[in-house]
N, CA and C atoms of all chains as a GROMACS GRO file, in nm:
protein
  588
    1MET      N    1  -0.240  -0.227  -2.551
    1MET     CA    2  -0.120  -0.305  -2.413
    1MET      C    3  -0.199  -0.281  -2.291
    2ALA      N    4  -0.195  -0.387  -2.217
    2ALA     CA    5  -0.247  -0.364  -2.085
    2ALA      C    6  -0.174  -0.274  -1.997
    3GLU      N    7  -0.262  -0.192  -1.868
    3GLU     CA    8  -0.225  -0.139  -1.821
    3GLU      C    9  -0.062  -0.220  -1.713
    4PRO      N   10   0.015  -0.168  -1.686
    4PRO     CA   11   0.102  -0.246  -1.563
    4PRO      C   12   0.028  -0.235  -1.441
    5VAL      N   13   0.039  -0.362  -1.362
    5VAL     CA   14   0.015  -0.375  -1.188
    5VAL      C   15   0.110  -0.344  -1.112
    6THR      N   16   0.039  -0.326  -1.006
    6THR     CA   17   0.093  -0.273  -0.875
    6THR      C   18   0.076  -0.404  -0.772
    7LEU      N   19   0.240  -0.432  -0.723
    7LEU     CA   20   0.250  -0.539  -0.644
    7LEU      C   21   0.241  -0.358  -0.520
    8ILE      N   22   0.160  -0.415  -0.380
    8ILE     CA   23   0.118  -0.360  -0.245
    8ILE      C   24   0.175  -0.516  -0.180
    9ASN      N   25   0.296  -0.488  -0.117
    9ASN     CA   26   0.327  -0.591   0.024
    9ASN      C   27   0.353  -0.534   0.114
   10SER      N   28   0.279  -0.564   0.237
   10SER     CA   29   0.306  -0.531   0.387
   10SER      C   30   0.369  -0.598   0.459
   11PHE      N   31   0.454  -0.553   0.517
   11PHE     CA   32   0.533  -0.624   0.591
   11PHE      C   33   0.524  -0.619   0.743
   12GLU      N   34   0.534  -0.721   0.820
   12GLU     CA   35   0.508  -0.700   0.995
   12GLU      C   36   0.679  -0.729   1.048
   13VAL      N   37   0.731  -0.620   1.041
   13VAL     CA   38   0.854  -0.628   1.130
   13VAL      C   39   0.878  -0.549   1.254
   14PRO      N   40   0.931  -0.631   1.386
   14PRO     CA   41   0.965  -0.574   1.459
   14PRO      C   42   1.046  -0.444   1.464
   15GLY      N   43   1.050  -0.342   1.551
   15GLY     CA   44   1.116  -0.236   1.558
   15GLY      C   45   1.257  -0.210   1.570
   16PRO      N   46   1.330  -0.340   1.623
   16PRO     CA   47   1.432  -0.357   1.627
   16PRO      C   48   1.540  -0.429   1.498
   17ASP      N   49   1.432  -0.479   1.416
   17ASP     CA   50   1.460  -0.549   1.325
   17ASP      C   51   1.486  -0.464   1.180
   18ALA      N   52   1.453  -0.345   1.212
   18ALA     CA   53   1.395  -0.243   1.072
   18ALA      C   54   1.542  -0.231   0.993
   19GLU      N   55   1.674  -0.269   1.043
   19GLU     CA   56   1.811  -0.190   0.971
   19GLU      C   57   1.798  -0.336   0.908
   20GLY      N   58   1.786  -0.472   0.980
   20GLY     CA   59   1.814  -0.583   0.905
   20GLY      C   60   1.736  -0.584   0.771
   21PHE      N   61   1.613  -0.576   0.840
   21PHE     CA   62   1.531  -0.567   0.722
   21PHE      C   63   1.554  -0.513   0.584
   22ILE      N   64   1.561  -0.410   0.626
   22ILE     CA   65   1.596  -0.315   0.483
   22ILE      C   66   1.720  -0.358   0.403
   23ILE      N   67   1.808  -0.403   0.473
   23ILE     CA   68   1.913  -0.483   0.432
   23ILE      C   69   1.912  -0.610   0.312
   24ALA      N   70   1.794  -0.670   0.390
   24ALA     CA   71   1.759  -0.804   0.274
   24ALA      C   72   1.653  -0.737   0.195
   25TRP      N   73   1.566  -0.658   0.245
   25TRP     CA   74   1.514  -0.582   0.089
   25TRP      C   75   1.580  -0.528  -0.026
   26GLU      N   76   1.686  -0.442   0.015
   26GLU     CA   77   1.770  -0.405  -0.084
   26GLU      C   78   1.846  -0.529  -0.136
   27ARG      N   79   1.872  -0.652  -0.103
   27ARG     CA   80   1.948  -0.750  -0.170
   27ARG      C   81   1.811  -0.840  -0.265
   28THR      N   82   1.663  -0.840  -0.223
   28THR     CA   83   1.591  -0.872  -0.275
   28THR      C   84   1.550  -0.795  -0.367
   29ARG      N   85   1.573  -0.665  -0.371
   29ARG     CA   86   1.538  -0.596  -0.485
   29ARG      C   87   1.630  -0.570  -0.586
   30ASP      N   88   1.739  -0.604  -0.583
   30ASP     CA   89   1.866  -0.603  -0.640
   30ASP      C   90   1.844  -0.675  -0.736
   31TYR      N   91   1.786  -0.819  -0.703
   31TYR     CA   92   1.740  -0.947  -0.788
   31TYR      C   93   1.647  -0.886  -0.870
   32LEU      N   94   1.514  -0.883  -0.839
   32LEU     CA   95   1.412  -0.856  -0.900
   32LEU      C   96   1.402  -0.764  -1.020
   33GLU      N   97   1.492  -0.627  -1.009
   33GLU     CA   98   1.515  -0.520  -1.102
   33GLU      C   99   1.568  -0.572  -1.202
   34SER      N  100   1.669  -0.672  -1.214
   34SER     CA  101   1.706  -0.738  -1.292
   34SER      C  102   1.627  -0.845  -1.418
   35GLN      N  103   1.464  -0.857  -1.339
   35GLN     CA  104   1.400  -0.948  -1.407
   35GLN      C  105   1.306  -0.881  -1.517
   36PRO      N  106   1.264  -0.963  -1.579
   36PRO     CA  107   1.180  -0.917  -1.756
   36PRO      C  108   1.058  -0.839  -1.713
   37GLY      N  109   0.988  -0.735  -1.687
   37GLY     CA  110   0.905  -0.666  -1.708
   37GLY      C  111   0.914  -0.593  -1.591
   38TYR      N  112   0.994  -0.596  -1.480
   38TYR     CA  113   1.030  -0.477  -1.390
   38TYR      C  114   1.015  -0.324  -1.420
   39ILE      N  115   0.927  -0.271  -1.366
   39ILE     CA  116   0.935  -0.107  -1.354
   39ILE      C  117   0.988  -0.051  -1.255
   40SER      N  118   0.934  -0.040  -1.161
   40SER     CA  119   1.007   0.048  -1.044
   40SER      C  120   0.930  -0.011  -0.938
   41THR      N  121   1.002   0.018  -0.809
   41THR     CA  122   0.984  -0.004  -0.653
   41THR      C  123   1.010   0.108  -0.576
   42ALA      N  124   0.929   0.101  -0.447
   42ALA     CA  125   0.950   0.243  -0.354
   42ALA      C  126   0.929   0.154  -0.243
   43LEU      N  127   0.992   0.139  -0.148
   43LEU     CA  128   1.014   0.112   0.016
   43LEU      C  129   0.962   0.206   0.078
   44HIS      N  130   0.858   0.194   0.153
   44HIS     CA  131   0.753   0.295   0.284
   44HIS      C  132   0.782   0.272   0.404
   45ARG      N  133   0.795   0.337   0.456
   45ARG     CA  134   0.838   0.279   0.639
   45ARG      C  135   0.752   0.420   0.669
   46ALA      N  136   0.654   0.342   0.801
   46ALA     CA  137   0.586   0.400   0.877
   46ALA      C  138   0.655   0.536   0.958
   47VAL      N  139   0.556   0.627   0.935
   47VAL     CA  140   0.629   0.734   1.030
   47VAL      C  141   0.618   0.723   1.170
   48ALA      N  142   0.481   0.632   1.203
   48ALA     CA  143   0.495   0.603   1.354
   48ALA      C  144   0.563   0.476   1.375
   49PRO      N  145   0.672   0.460   1.479
   49PRO     CA  146   0.754   0.334   1.535
   49PRO      C  147   0.644   0.205   1.543
   50ASN      N  148   0.504   0.222   1.574
   50ASN     CA  149   0.459   0.128   1.650
   50ASN      C  150   0.350   0.085   1.530
   51ALA      N  151   0.316   0.123   1.396
   51ALA     CA  152   0.287   0.075   1.305
   51ALA      C  153   0.256  -0.049   1.290
   52GLU      N  154   0.119  -0.120   1.226
   52GLU     CA  155   0.128  -0.269   1.226
   52GLU      C  156   0.202  -0.300   1.120
   53PHE      N  157   0.210  -0.210   1.018
   53PHE     CA  158   0.311  -0.289   0.914
   53PHE      C  159   0.422  -0.144   0.878
   54GLN      N  160   0.523  -0.224   0.956
   54GLN     CA  161   0.645  -0.115   0.967
   54GLN      C  162   0.693  -0.081   0.805
   55PHE      N  163   0.661  -0.193   0.698
   55PHE     CA  164   0.726  -0.145   0.580
   55PHE      C  165   0.618  -0.191   0.528
   56VAL      N  166   0.608  -0.077   0.375
   56VAL     CA  167   0.526  -0.137   0.259
   56VAL      C  168   0.572  -0.117   0.144
   57ASN      N  169   0.640  -0.225   0.046
   57ASN     CA  170   0.678  -0.229  -0.065
   57ASN      C  171   0.571  -0.225  -0.173
   58ILE      N  172   0.558  -0.077  -0.226
   58ILE     CA  173   0.495  -0.032  -0.357
   58ILE      C  174   0.556  -0.077  -0.498
   59ALA      N  175   0.524  -0.175  -0.579
   59ALA     CA  176   0.608  -0.230  -0.728
   59ALA      C  177   0.476  -0.206  -0.856
   60ARG      N  178   0.617  -0.140  -0.933
   60ARG     CA  179   0.507  -0.173  -1.065
   60ARG      C  180   0.574  -0.284  -1.158
   61TRP      N  181   0.522  -0.349  -1.223
   61TRP     CA  182   0.532  -0.467  -1.325
   61TRP      C  183   0.441  -0.456  -1.436
   62GLN      N  184   0.500  -0.501  -1.577
   62GLN     CA  185   0.443  -0.446  -1.659
   62GLN      C  186   0.329  -0.578  -1.657
   63THR      N  187   0.315  -0.696  -1.653
   63THR     CA  188   0.197  -0.784  -1.655
   63THR      C  189   0.190  -0.844  -1.477
   64ALA      N  190   0.116  -0.923  -1.453
   64ALA     CA  191   0.115  -0.954  -1.334
   64ALA      C  192   0.193  -1.133  -1.365
   65GLU      N  193   0.187  -1.196  -1.497
   65GLU     CA  194   0.270  -1.304  -1.523
   65GLU      C  195   0.410  -1.254  -1.546
   66ASP      N  196   0.437  -1.140  -1.559
   66ASP     CA  197   0.637  -1.139  -1.542
   66ASP      C  198   0.638  -1.135  -1.379
   67PHE      N  199   0.559  -1.063  -1.332
   67PHE     CA  200   0.562  -1.057  -1.143
   67PHE      C  201   0.566  -1.207  -1.107
   68MET      N  202   0.511  -1.259  -1.135
   68MET     CA  203   0.478  -1.429  -1.098
   68MET      C  204   0.588  -1.476  -1.157
   69ALA      N  205   0.673  -1.505  -1.275
   69ALA     CA  206   0.770  -1.566  -1.313
   69ALA      C  207   0.880  -1.533  -1.210
   70ALA      N  208   0.869  -1.364  -1.194
   70ALA     CA  209   1.007  -1.334  -1.143
   70ALA      C  210   1.023  -1.409  -1.003
   71ILE      N  211   0.921  -1.394  -0.938
   71ILE     CA  212   0.895  -1.486  -0.778
   71ILE      C  213   0.880  -1.631  -0.758
   72GLN      N  214   0.866  -1.721  -0.915
   72GLN     CA  215   0.918  -1.846  -0.926
   72GLN      C  216   1.056  -1.848  -0.966
   73SER      N  217   1.149  -1.781  -1.016
   73SER     CA  218   1.275  -1.786  -1.064
   73SER      C  219   1.357  -1.830  -0.948
   74ALA      N  220   1.476  -1.898  -1.017
   74ALA     CA  221   1.545  -1.997  -0.977
   74ALA      C  222   1.626  -1.921  -0.849
   75GLY      N  223   1.668  -1.764  -0.885
   75GLY     CA  224   1.700  -1.672  -0.782
   75GLY      C  225   1.663  -1.613  -0.696
   76PHE      N  226   1.556  -1.650  -0.705
   76PHE     CA  227   1.435  -1.530  -0.601
   76PHE      C  228   1.515  -1.566  -0.470
   77ARG      N  229   1.435  -1.738  -0.459
   77ARG     CA  230   1.454  -1.750  -0.351
   77ARG      C  231   1.583  -1.730  -0.246
   78GLU      N  232   1.701  -1.775  -0.298
   78GLU     CA  233   1.792  -1.720  -0.248
   78GLU      C  234   1.832  -1.592  -0.243
   79ALA      N  235   1.777  -1.505  -0.280
   79ALA     CA  236   1.754  -1.338  -0.309
   79ALA      C  237   1.676  -1.312  -0.235
   80ALA      N  238   1.591  -1.335  -0.140
   80ALA     CA  239   1.485  -1.316  -0.073
   80ALA      C  240   1.468  -1.380   0.100
   81GLU      N  241   1.602  -1.492   0.080
   81GLU     CA  242   1.622  -1.517   0.224
   81GLU      C  243   1.608  -1.445   0.341
   82GLY      N  244   1.651  -1.339   0.314
   82GLY     CA  245   1.622  -1.246   0.428
   82GLY      C  246   1.507  -1.170   0.492
   83LEU      N  247   1.399  -1.191   0.406
   83LEU     CA  248   1.240  -1.164   0.451
   83LEU      C  249   1.202  -1.248   0.499
   84ALA      N  250   1.227  -1.405   0.474
   84ALA     CA  251   1.130  -1.513   0.478
   84ALA      C  252   1.099  -1.500   0.604
   85GLY      N  253   1.119  -1.451   0.739
   85GLY     CA  254   1.116  -1.424   0.877
   85GLY      C  255   1.016  -1.346   0.889
   86TYR      N  256   0.988  -1.259   0.778
   86TYR     CA  257   0.879  -1.140   0.813
   86TYR      C  258   0.758  -1.198   0.778
   87PRO      N  259   0.654  -1.184   0.856
   87PRO     CA  260   0.511  -1.196   0.793
   87PRO      C  261   0.490  -1.112   0.657
   88ALA      N  262   0.408  -1.124   0.553
   88ALA     CA  263   0.404  -1.033   0.472
   88ALA      C  264   0.234  -1.064   0.382
   89HIS      N  265   0.245  -0.945   0.325
   89HIS     CA  266   0.086  -0.999   0.256
   89HIS      C  267   0.096  -0.927   0.146
   90PRO      N  268   0.137  -0.988   0.040
   90PRO     CA  269   0.113  -0.895  -0.070
   90PRO      C  270   0.012  -0.978  -0.183
   91ALA      N  271  -0.027  -0.842  -0.248
   91ALA     CA  272  -0.095  -0.892  -0.390
   91ALA      C  273  -0.081  -0.780  -0.488
   92LEU      N  274  -0.152  -0.810  -0.602
   92LEU     CA  275  -0.131  -0.713  -0.739
   92LEU      C  276  -0.265  -0.624  -0.752
   93TYR      N  277  -0.243  -0.505  -0.780
   93TYR     CA  278  -0.379  -0.432  -0.731
   93TYR      C  279  -0.355  -0.367  -0.911
   94GLY      N  280  -0.484  -0.251  -0.946
   94GLY     CA  281  -0.505  -0.209  -1.030
   94GLY      C  282  -0.574  -0.110  -0.976
   95VAL      N  283  -0.549   0.057  -1.002
   95VAL     CA  284  -0.568   0.122  -0.971
   95VAL      C  285  -0.774   0.164  -1.056
   96ILE      N  286  -0.837   0.159  -0.946
   96ILE     CA  287  -1.001   0.160  -1.026
   96ILE      C  288  -1.061   0.320  -0.962
   97ARG      N  289  -1.008   0.401  -0.873
   97ARG     CA  290  -1.063   0.539  -0.865
   97ARG      C  291  -0.984   0.662  -0.806
   98THR      N  292  -0.987   0.769  -0.876
   98THR     CA  293  -0.856   0.841  -0.844
   98THR      C  294  -0.964   0.986  -0.755
   99MET      N  295   1.097   2.345   0.328
   99MET     CA  296   0.910   2.240   0.330
   99MET      C  297   0.933   2.066   0.337
  100ALA      N  298   0.860   2.009   0.402
  100ALA     CA  299   0.874   1.864   0.441
  100ALA      C  300   0.840   1.813   0.323
  101GLU      N  301   0.876   1.674   0.294
  101GLU     CA  302   0.823   1.615   0.176
  101GLU      C  303   0.654   1.590   0.247
  102PRO      N  304   0.580   1.564   0.149
  102PRO     CA  305   0.450   1.508   0.173
  102PRO      C  306   0.443   1.361   0.238
  103VAL      N  307   0.326   1.327   0.280
  103VAL     CA  308   0.321   1.207   0.351
  103VAL      C  309   0.239   1.108   0.295
  104THR      N  310   0.235   0.996   0.270
  104THR     CA  311   0.156   0.872   0.235
  104THR      C  312   0.101   0.804   0.327
  105LEU      N  313  -0.090   0.826   0.285
  105LEU     CA  314  -0.122   0.725   0.344
  105LEU      C  315  -0.141   0.595   0.300
  106ILE      N  316  -0.131   0.519   0.367
  106ILE     CA  317  -0.149   0.346   0.288
  106ILE      C  318  -0.292   0.263   0.365
  107ASN      N  319  -0.400   0.249   0.329
  107ASN     CA  320  -0.502   0.213   0.417
  107ASN      C  321  -0.567   0.076   0.306
  108SER      N  322  -0.535  -0.027   0.375
  108SER     CA  323  -0.535  -0.158   0.362
  108SER      C  324  -0.699  -0.219   0.412
  109PHE      N  325  -0.763  -0.241   0.321
  109PHE     CA  326  -0.896  -0.288   0.351
  109PHE      C  327  -0.951  -0.443   0.361
  110GLU      N  328  -1.020  -0.491   0.449
  110GLU     CA  329  -1.085  -0.593   0.441
  110GLU      C  330  -1.188  -0.604   0.356
  111VAL      N  331  -1.262  -0.641   0.298
  111VAL     CA  332  -1.388  -0.675   0.196
  111VAL      C  333  -1.416  -0.741   0.157
  112PRO      N  334  -1.527  -0.815   0.218
  112PRO     CA  335  -1.614  -0.914   0.133
  112PRO      C  336  -1.629  -0.903   0.009
  113GLY      N  337  -1.617  -0.991  -0.099
  113GLY     CA  338  -1.632  -0.988  -0.231
  113GLY      C  339  -1.779  -0.885  -0.262
  114PRO      N  340  -1.873  -0.982  -0.219
  114PRO     CA  341  -1.993  -0.951  -0.204
  114PRO      C  342  -1.979  -0.808  -0.216
  115ASP      N  343  -1.920  -0.762  -0.089
  115ASP     CA  344  -1.950  -0.624  -0.064
  115ASP      C  345  -1.897  -0.528  -0.136
  116ALA      N  346  -1.791  -0.545  -0.274
  116ALA     CA  347  -1.742  -0.465  -0.320
  116ALA      C  348  -1.794  -0.306  -0.377
  117GLU      N  349  -1.896  -0.364  -0.421
  117GLU     CA  350  -1.999  -0.209  -0.508
  117GLU      C  351  -1.991  -0.142  -0.420
  118GLY      N  352  -2.092  -0.171  -0.273
  118GLY     CA  353  -2.105  -0.047  -0.166
  118GLY      C  354  -1.970  -0.003  -0.099
  119PHE      N  355  -1.861  -0.058  -0.086
  119PHE     CA  356  -1.780  -0.064  -0.036
  119PHE      C  357  -1.712   0.096  -0.106
  120ILE      N  358  -1.722   0.081  -0.259
  120ILE     CA  359  -1.660   0.192  -0.374
  120ILE      C  360  -1.751   0.302  -0.352
  121ILE      N  361  -1.871   0.273  -0.345
  121ILE     CA  362  -1.959   0.409  -0.313
  121ILE      C  363  -1.941   0.461  -0.223
  122ALA      N  364  -1.908   0.436  -0.069
  122ALA     CA  365  -1.864   0.449   0.079
  122ALA      C  366  -1.746   0.511   0.039
  123TRP      N  367  -1.634   0.449  -0.019
  123TRP     CA  368  -1.489   0.528  -0.038
  123TRP      C  369  -1.548   0.654  -0.110
  124GLU      N  370  -1.587   0.705  -0.203
  124GLU     CA  371  -1.599   0.800  -0.299
  124GLU      C  372  -1.656   0.884  -0.260
  125ARG      N  373  -1.773   0.853  -0.106
  125ARG     CA  374  -1.828   0.976  -0.023
  125ARG      C  375  -1.728   1.028   0.022
  126THR      N  376  -1.639   0.950   0.100
  126THR     CA  377  -1.577   0.993   0.191
  126THR      C  378  -1.432   1.063   0.130
  127ARG      N  379  -1.378   1.001   0.010
  127ARG     CA  380  -1.283   1.080  -0.077
  127ARG      C  381  -1.362   1.183  -0.078
  128ASP      N  382  -1.510   1.237  -0.149
  128ASP     CA  383  -1.549   1.381  -0.181
  128ASP      C  384  -1.534   1.502  -0.074
  129TYR      N  385  -1.547   1.427   0.058
  129TYR     CA  386  -1.551   1.463   0.147
  129TYR      C  387  -1.378   1.517   0.215
  130LEU      N  388  -1.286   1.449   0.204
  130LEU     CA  389  -1.124   1.488   0.210
  130LEU      C  390  -1.100   1.572   0.138
  131GLU      N  391  -1.101   1.533   0.020
  131GLU     CA  392  -1.034   1.631  -0.098
  131GLU      C  393  -1.060   1.773  -0.090
  132SER      N  394  -1.154   1.764   0.010
  132SER     CA  395  -1.214   1.949   0.013
  132SER      C  396  -1.128   2.003   0.167
  133GLN      N  397  -1.052   1.904   0.257
  133GLN     CA  398  -0.991   1.938   0.363
  133GLN      C  399  -0.826   2.016   0.313
  134PRO      N  400  -0.788   2.099   0.374
  134PRO     CA  401  -0.638   2.129   0.362
  134PRO      C  402  -0.532   2.059   0.379
  135GLY      N  403  -0.469   2.037   0.273
  135GLY     CA  404  -0.343   1.963   0.257
  135GLY      C  405  -0.378   1.814   0.175
  136TYR      N  406  -0.491   1.807   0.161
  136TYR     CA  407  -0.530   1.700   0.039
  136TYR      C  408  -0.438   1.728  -0.076
  137ILE      N  409  -0.364   1.657  -0.133
  137ILE     CA  410  -0.330   1.616  -0.256
  137ILE      C  411  -0.348   1.542  -0.355
  138SER      N  412  -0.396   1.403  -0.289
  138SER     CA  413  -0.445   1.327  -0.417
  138SER      C  414  -0.453   1.161  -0.371
  139THR      N  415  -0.526   1.099  -0.413
  139THR     CA  416  -0.549   0.956  -0.362
  139THR      C  417  -0.580   0.880  -0.458
  140ALA      N  418  -0.552   0.763  -0.494
  140ALA     CA  419  -0.597   0.632  -0.580
  140ALA      C  420  -0.626   0.501  -0.472
  141LEU      N  421  -0.775   0.447  -0.536
  141LEU     CA  422  -0.784   0.357  -0.482
  141LEU      C  423  -0.775   0.206  -0.581
  142HIS      N  424  -0.706   0.128  -0.527
  142HIS     CA  425  -0.621   0.023  -0.557
  142HIS      C  426  -0.696  -0.127  -0.545
  143ARG      N  427  -0.791  -0.172  -0.611
  143ARG     CA  428  -0.832  -0.270  -0.606
  143ARG      C  429  -0.778  -0.449  -0.649
  144ALA      N  430  -0.749  -0.516  -0.581
  144ALA     CA  431  -0.696  -0.661  -0.586
  144ALA      C  432  -0.740  -0.706  -0.756
  145VAL      N  433  -0.651  -0.782  -0.813
  145VAL     CA  434  -0.638  -0.832  -0.936
  145VAL      C  435  -0.735  -0.966  -0.920
  146ALA      N  436  -0.686  -1.024  -0.786
  146ALA     CA  437  -0.755  -1.165  -0.732
  146ALA      C  438  -0.899  -1.159  -0.660
  147PRO      N  439  -0.955  -1.193  -0.655
  147PRO     CA  440  -1.121  -1.186  -0.600
  147PRO      C  441  -1.045  -1.257  -0.403
  148ASN      N  442  -1.028  -1.295  -0.445
  148ASN     CA  443  -0.969  -1.385  -0.280
  148ASN      C  444  -0.854  -1.281  -0.213
  149ALA      N  445  -0.803  -1.153  -0.249
  149ALA     CA  446  -0.683  -1.086  -0.172
  149ALA      C  447  -0.708  -1.070  -0.012
  150GLU      N  448  -0.612  -1.073   0.050
  150GLU     CA  449  -0.666  -1.048   0.221
  150GLU      C  450  -0.744  -0.915   0.187
  151PHE      N  451  -0.667  -0.854   0.131
  151PHE     CA  452  -0.706  -0.647   0.123
  151PHE      C  453  -0.717  -0.651   0.032
  152GLN      N  454  -0.884  -0.672  -0.016
  152GLN     CA  455  -0.948  -0.636  -0.150
  152GLN      C  456  -0.883  -0.493  -0.223
  153PHE      N  457  -0.912  -0.408  -0.120
  153PHE     CA  458  -0.873  -0.262  -0.172
  153PHE      C  459  -0.790  -0.212  -0.102
  154VAL      N  460  -0.661  -0.135  -0.140
  154VAL     CA  461  -0.635  -0.077  -0.082
  154VAL      C  462  -0.629   0.091  -0.117
  155ASN      N  463  -0.593   0.215  -0.048
  155ASN     CA  464  -0.637   0.315  -0.069
  155ASN      C  465  -0.486   0.400  -0.046
  156ILE      N  466  -0.432   0.431  -0.150
  156ILE     CA  467  -0.271   0.504  -0.146
  156ILE      C  468  -0.305   0.681  -0.145
  157ALA      N  469  -0.306   0.736  -0.087
  157ALA     CA  470  -0.319   0.916  -0.051
  157ALA      C  471  -0.212   0.945  -0.039
  158ARG      N  472  -0.181   1.103  -0.058
  158ARG     CA  473  -0.098   1.185  -0.051
  158ARG      C  474  -0.159   1.298   0.059
  159TRP      N  475  -0.038   1.337   0.140
  159TRP     CA  476  -0.088   1.454   0.235
  159TRP      C  477   0.025   1.565   0.224
  160GLN      N  478  -0.020   1.718   0.261
  160GLN     CA  479   0.082   1.798   0.284
  160GLN      C  480   0.191   1.768   0.378
  161THR      N  481   0.151   1.730   0.508
  161THR     CA  482   0.181   1.690   0.614
  161THR      C  483   0.096   1.581   0.688
  162ALA      N  484   0.178   1.515   0.785
  162ALA     CA  485   0.082   1.434   0.893
  162ALA      C  486  -0.043   1.510   0.988
  163GLU      N  487  -0.029   1.621   1.005
  163GLU     CA  488  -0.109   1.677   1.087
  163GLU      C  489  -0.219   1.722   0.989
  164ASP      N  490  -0.204   1.782   0.853
  164ASP     CA  491  -0.314   1.773   0.781
  164ASP      C  492  -0.406   1.690   0.766
  165PHE      N  493  -0.350   1.529   0.752
  165PHE     CA  494  -0.425   1.424   0.742
  165PHE      C  495  -0.530   1.377   0.854
  166MET      N  496  -0.423   1.426   1.031
  166MET     CA  497  -0.475   1.420   1.135
  166MET      C  498  -0.627   1.498   1.116
  167ALA      N  499  -0.585   1.635   1.124
  167ALA     CA  500  -0.706   1.763   1.143
  167ALA      C  501  -0.823   1.671   1.034
  168ALA      N  502  -0.796   1.631   0.930
  168ALA     CA  503  -0.881   1.629   0.793
  168ALA      C  504  -0.972   1.503   0.892
  169ILE      N  505  -0.896   1.401   0.942
  169ILE     CA  506  -0.989   1.308   0.986
  169ILE      C  507  -1.077   1.288   1.142
  170GLN      N  508  -1.032   1.420   1.205
  170GLN     CA  509  -1.081   1.437   1.356
  170GLN      C  510  -1.164   1.565   1.274
  171SER      N  511  -1.194   1.608   1.141
  171SER     CA  512  -1.304   1.700   1.162
  171SER      C  513  -1.437   1.652   1.154
  172ALA      N  514  -1.532   1.733   1.190
  172ALA     CA  515  -1.647   1.729   1.212
  172ALA      C  516  -1.704   1.678   1.126
  173GLY      N  517  -1.697   1.677   0.977
  173GLY     CA  518  -1.745   1.630   0.908
  173GLY      C  519  -1.706   1.514   0.870
  174PHE      N  520  -1.610   1.441   0.924
  174PHE     CA  521  -1.520   1.335   0.846
  174PHE      C  522  -1.633   1.213   0.881
  175ARG      N  523  -1.684   1.180   1.005
  175ARG     CA  524  -1.764   1.090   1.082
  175ARG      C  525  -1.853   1.042   0.958
  176GLU      N  526  -1.950   1.182   0.927
  176GLU     CA  527  -2.060   1.131   0.871
  176GLU      C  528  -2.005   1.098   0.721
  177ALA      N  529  -1.928   1.112   0.672
  177ALA     CA  530  -1.879   1.085   0.549
  177ALA      C  531  -1.838   0.969   0.546
  178ALA      N  532  -1.761   0.934   0.632
  178ALA     CA  533  -1.690   0.816   0.626
  178ALA      C  534  -1.785   0.691   0.703
  179GLU      N  535  -1.920   0.699   0.765
  179GLU     CA  536  -2.021   0.616   0.817
  179GLU      C  537  -1.994   0.487   0.709
  180GLY      N  538  -2.011   0.471   0.585
  180GLY     CA  539  -2.020   0.332   0.522
  180GLY      C  540  -1.897   0.272   0.493
  181LEU      N  541  -1.798   0.304   0.553
  181LEU     CA  542  -1.696   0.240   0.552
  181LEU      C  543  -1.652   0.187   0.742
  182ALA      N  544  -1.688   0.204   0.798
  182ALA     CA  545  -1.693   0.168   0.912
  182ALA      C  546  -1.703   0.033   0.989
  183GLY      N  547  -1.804  -0.047   0.935
  183GLY     CA  548  -1.829  -0.173   0.931
  183GLY      C  549  -1.696  -0.243   0.828
  184TYR      N  550  -1.541  -0.202   0.790
  184TYR     CA  551  -1.488  -0.298   0.742
  184TYR      C  552  -1.363  -0.268   0.784
  185PRO      N  553  -1.277  -0.359   0.865
  185PRO     CA  554  -1.143  -0.392   0.894
  185PRO      C  555  -1.029  -0.309   0.834
  186ALA      N  556  -0.964  -0.206   0.843
  186ALA     CA  557  -0.878  -0.090   0.809
  186ALA      C  558  -0.769  -0.106   0.859
  187HIS      N  559  -0.636  -0.070   0.779
  187HIS     CA  560  -0.519  -0.117   0.890
  187HIS      C  561  -0.443   0.039   0.808
  188PRO      N  562  -0.475   0.155   0.845
  188PRO     CA  563  -0.430   0.287   0.780
  188PRO      C  564  -0.262   0.342   0.860
  189ALA      N  565  -0.198   0.373   0.810
  189ALA     CA  566  -0.064   0.441   0.867
  189ALA      C  567  -0.012   0.532   0.769
  190LEU      N  568   0.078   0.612   0.794
  190LEU     CA  569   0.128   0.686   0.726
  190LEU      C  570   0.277   0.686   0.687
  191TYR      N  571   0.304   0.694   0.598
  191TYR     CA  572   0.457   0.622   0.544
  191TYR      C  573   0.531   0.745   0.466
  192GLY      N  574   0.662   0.727   0.472
  192GLY     CA  575   0.730   0.805   0.359
  192GLY      C  576   0.828   0.698   0.333
  193VAL      N  577   0.887   0.746   0.182
  193VAL     CA  578   0.953   0.620   0.089
  193VAL      C  579   1.086   0.670   0.165
  194ILE      N  580   1.173   0.510   0.186
  194ILE     CA  581   1.283   0.527   0.234
  194ILE      C  582   1.384   0.462   0.145
  195ARG      N  583   1.364   0.396   0.040
  195ARG     CA  584   1.416   0.371  -0.068
  195ARG      C  585   1.377   0.327  -0.212
  196THR      N  586   1.444   0.353  -0.325
  196THR     CA  587   1.388   0.339  -0.439
  196THR      C  588   1.471   0.220  -0.514
   0.00000   0.00000   0.00000
């Protein structure tokens, strides 16, 4: 069985928008955690308020196909609409060195 | 005692440079893991070869001060010189939601 994949998604969020962003992220999480292949997620917030990426989400999915199906599902666009205004840099990764 | 902090560092690396980047990253890791406060690290490589950030390093340190001391230490610049040519986006984070 293949190793799970890791989504790393870095968000550009202006400081004053932080609380609204978190609420929108929670709504998106609530939707995605109901989808097949979802394992876990962790929203990271920068220690420094002026970080280029104030938030980074790191999530685990069973397969890349599961993740792609989830974000292309009928409910995703509505669940994630609150995040649409924030530039995001998502990609799927695997660990190659420790 | 404070929670450890998480370094998330996204690197822009052209595809043909990947093997050289990994060797340079390993040299930097070998240095940093000898420094006080180092806990662990994991180099992530994108599944898709055209990802904006082909590599993302996620490391744990006991405190932000430990990490800052390590990258300002005398040996760091030499150990990390092979990474200097790659645009990097490092910041320290804590988990706020799961």
